[in-house]
N, C-alpha and C positions, 0 to 999 in steps of 0.2 A: 700076123704075129708081130710084124715090125711096128704097126701102130700101137700095139700094147706095150712093146718095148720102149718106144719113144714116150708114150704117156707115163710109163713108170720112171723113165730117166728124167722127166721134167717135174712130175707131181711129187714124187718122194722127196727130192731135195728142197723143193719149195715149201713143203709141209714142215720139214725139219728146220729149215731156215726161219720160217714164220714163228714156229714155237720158240726157238731160241731168241729171236728178235723181241718177241713179246716178253719173254722172261727177263732179258737184260734191261729192257726199257724201264721197268719199275725202279731199278736202282741207278741206272745210267743217267736218266734225265735230271734228277736232282743234283747229281754229281757234276754233270755238265753245266747246269745253271750256276753252281758255285764256282766252277773253274772259269767259265766264259764271262760271267758277270752280268749278262743280260739274257732275257728269255729268248730273244730272236736268235742270238748266236747259239744258245743251247739247243733250240729247236732245229737249227740248220745241222749241227753236228749229230744230233739224234737221228735225223732223217738220213744223213750220210751213213751212219752206223747201220741203220735198218736196211738200207739198200744194199750195203756190202754183205751183210749177213744173209740177206735174201738171195742175192744173185751169184755170189761166189760158188756156193755148193752146186747149183744147176750148171754153171759154166764148167766146173771141173768134171761133173758127171757127163755132160754132153761131149766134152773134149777128150776124155780119157776112157770112158766106159766101153766104147766100141758099140757096135750095133747088136741087136738081138737076132741077127740073121742065123746064128748057129742053132737056134731053136731051144736052147736050154734056159728056161725062165728062172730056175734057181740060181744059176751062175750070174745071170743078168741082175737079179735082185741083190745078190751078194755084192757085186761090183758097184751097183748103184748106191747101196747103203754105205759101203766102205768109203767111196769117194764123196758122198754127201757129208758124212761125219768128218772126214779130213778137211773138206772145204769149209765146213762150219767152224772147226777148230782153228783153221788158218785165219778166217775172217775175224773171229773173236780174239785170237791172239794178236793180230795187227791192231785192232781197236784198243785192246787192253794195254798194249805197249805205248800207243800214242797217248792214252789217258794217263798212264803211269808217269810218262815223261812230263806231263802238264801239271801234275799235282805238285804244289810247292812243298819244299822240304821244311818241315816244322823246326828242325834244328837251326836252320839259317834265318829263321824269323819270317815275318810277313813279306810278301812280294809287293813292291810298290805299284 
């Protein structure tokens, strides 16, 4: 039972994180290219974003979900999904905040 619980606590958040990372990559990479100015810088920040969105949900799940030793698979799956979604929202929120602060204010004119 514990191996099933551990597999669930790792694979579910990784799947959710991978889906979200792929979803945001479509729009984030062109935005990063515009903000960063070069393809190399944009690729670096895109990779950092992807790693964050992939690893924060499993870290939260493994750190806070507890073990599946109580034998209740429904409760384990509920905690795993909840913590995975919270971890994904946290990672996306941090990335969005950093990107938002980097976007030049149109009212102030172009940034030198």
